Steps between C-alpha positions, in 0.01 A plus 500: 500500500613804707343743256163326522512496877598864513211589270255313726628680809492843331146434380374392839667792674360743238149377562535555875662842465224606258234382734623718783582800269875495522650647177772299334724520195666235287879547466533266203523781235777672696690168549472419137635844411787453746579164344506645147696809599737384770501122502362259754355689798561193716829323578567149364500359854171411655468738791200688352646850565520728198812683379494885461296484173234283672479737799464792264224324310311441826549867610368615155194283551442637860527857365246421236267374777554805715450743203171324419360464851690733723735405790383237745 
């Protein structure tokens, strides 16, 4: 249920960002790599804040975006 809802939100947001020319990057590959290499990037509790591997994955995705499009 949560995954389907998240996909809908991400899809709608992506359409809007694309429409106004805002570059974006998907962090799923980095999060999957963090999961495989370091374990769960999120804590078991449900506070939605990542652990260090999750923050690292998001930073890697942001770096990829900056390298592709330049700094904001």
